[in-house]
C-alpha positions in Angstrom: 77.7 51.7 130.4 80.9 49.9 128.6 81.6 50.4 125.0 83.6 48.0 123.0 87.4 47.9 123.3 89.5 47.2 120.7 91.1 44.4 121.7 94.3 41.7 120.2 94.8 38.9 121.2 99.0 38.4 120.8 100.6 34.4 121.2 104.0 35.4 123.6 107.0 34.3 123.7 106.2 31.6 127.2 109.3 33.0 128.2 109.8 36.7 128.5 106.0 39.0 128.3 107.2 40.1 124.7 104.8 39.4 122.3 104.4 37.5 118.3 101.7 36.3 116.7 98.9 38.2 116.3 95.3 36.2 116.8 93.1 37.4 116.5 91.6 40.9 117.5 88.6 41.8 118.4 85.6 44.9 119.2 84.6 43.3 122.8 83.4 45.3 126.3 84.5 41.6 128.1 86.8 41.2 130.6 89.6 39.4 129.9 91.9 37.9 134.1 95.1 36.8 133.8 94.8 32.6 133.9 91.9 32.6 131.5 91.4 29.8 129.0 89.4 31.2 125.7 89.2 29.4 122.6 89.2 30.7 119.7 87.6 29.1 116.3 88.6 30.5 113.2 89.8 28.7 108.9 87.5 24.9 110.6 90.4 24.7 113.8 90.5 25.3 117.5 93.5 27.8 119.3 93.3 27.7 123.3 95.1 29.6 124.8 96.1 30.9 128.2 96.1 34.3 129.2 99.7 35.2 130.2 99.1 39.3 130.5 96.7 42.0 129.5 98.0 46.2 128.4 95.5 48.9 128.5 97.2 51.9 126.0 95.0 55.1 126.4 95.6 57.4 123.3 93.7 60.4 122.5 90.5 59.3 124.6 90.0 55.8 123.3 91.0 53.2 125.1 92.3 49.5 123.8 94.2 46.3 124.5 97.0 44.3 123.5 96.2 40.4 125.1 99.0 38.7 125.5 98.8 34.7 126.0 100.1 30.5 125.1 99.0 28.5 123.4 97.9 25.1 125.5 
């Protein structure tokens, strides 16, 4: 059984895989993949992003991940 993982979406620099602005933080068990397109709706606005990189970390036995994305 999968459990939800803390997932943070960051806007990425288009020329290097560096994280910039935090776009969204959620707990989910969804498996995101490079190239996926996601629409984030918040505050009456919709922002479409394309996933460029996914970084997974294990700290004290707890999984978390950072998703780097470009706005499209």
